[in-house]
C-alpha positions as CSV (number, residue, x, y, z in Angstrom):
1,M,0.0,0.0,0.0
2,I,1.2,3.5,-0.8
3,L,1.1,5.6,2.3
4,P,-1.0,8.7,2.1
5,A,0.5,12.0,3.1
6,E,-0.4,13.0,6.7
7,K,-2.1,16.2,5.5
8,E,-4.3,14.3,3.0
9,L,-5.2,11.6,5.5
10,R,-6.2,14.3,8.1
11,A,-8.3,16.1,5.5
12,V,-10.1,12.9,4.5
13,L,-10.7,12.0,8.2
14,A,-12.2,15.5,8.8
15,R,-14.4,15.1,5.7
16,F,-15.6,11.7,7.0
17,A,-16.3,13.0,10.5
18,Q,-18.3,16.0,9.2
19,A,-20.3,13.8,6.9
20,R,-21.0,11.3,9.7
21,I,-22.1,14.2,12.0
22,D,-24.3,15.8,9.4
23,H,-26.0,12.5,8.6
24,D,-26.5,11.6,12.2
25,V,-28.0,15.0,13.0
26,R,-30.3,15.3,10.0
27,P,-30.3,12.3,7.7
28,T,-31.3,13.0,4.1
29,G,-30.5,11.5,0.7
30,S,-27.8,14.2,0.3
31,T,-26.1,13.5,3.6
32,S,-26.3,9.8,2.9
33,R,-24.5,10.3,-0.4
34,L,-21.9,12.5,1.1
35,L,-21.2,10.0,3.9
36,E,-21.0,7.2,1.3
37,D,-18.5,9.2,-0.7
38,A,-16.4,10.1,2.3
39,T,-16.4,6.5,3.5
40,Y,-15.3,5.3,0.0
41,T,-12.5,7.8,-0.1
42,L,-11.3,6.9,3.3
43,C,-11.4,3.2,2.5
44,V,-9.5,3.7,-0.8
45,L,-6.9,5.9,0.9
46,T,-6.2,3.4,3.7
47,G,-6.7,0.2,1.6
48,A,-9.5,-1.0,3.8
49,R,-12.9,-2.6,3.0
50,T,-15.0,-1.1,5.8
51,A,-15.2,2.2,7.6
52,E,-14.2,0.5,10.8
53,Q,-11.1,-1.0,9.3
54,A,-10.2,2.3,7.6
55,L,-10.5,4.2,10.9
56,R,-8.3,1.7,12.6
57,T,-5.7,1.9,9.8
58,A,-5.9,5.7,9.9
59,D,-5.2,5.7,13.6
60,T,-2.2,3.5,13.1
61,L,-0.9,5.7,10.4
62,L,-1.3,8.8,12.5
63,E,0.6,7.1,15.3
64,Q,3.4,6.4,12.8
65,Y,3.4,10.0,11.6
66,A,3.6,11.2,15.2
67,G,6.7,9.1,15.8
68,R,8.6,10.5,12.8
69,T,11.6,12.6,13.4
70,N,13.5,15.0,11.2
71,V,11.1,14.9,8.2
72,S,12.1,17.7,5.9
73,V,9.6,20.0,4.2
74,E,10.7,18.6,0.9
75,E,9.9,15.1,1.9
76,E,6.5,16.1,3.2
77,T,5.8,18.0,-0.1
78,L,6.8,15.0,-2.2
79,A,4.6,12.7,-0.2
80,A,1.5,14.8,-1.0
């Protein structure tokens, strides 16, 4: 699996979280489609088959990113 850039992963997680909240608060056809799209994107980005697996994988990746040291700006840019 190609590892996503941390910035991209965080953006997709934020999009998923907002879609989940919007759908839980006021479920409509539109919020359902947005949630499905955000879930699909998160699953593709993490190489998972379900939202639960994708979230676990994302947590693991974020832990790995937090443990990195001396990552240059150039490396971060290239990863995006």
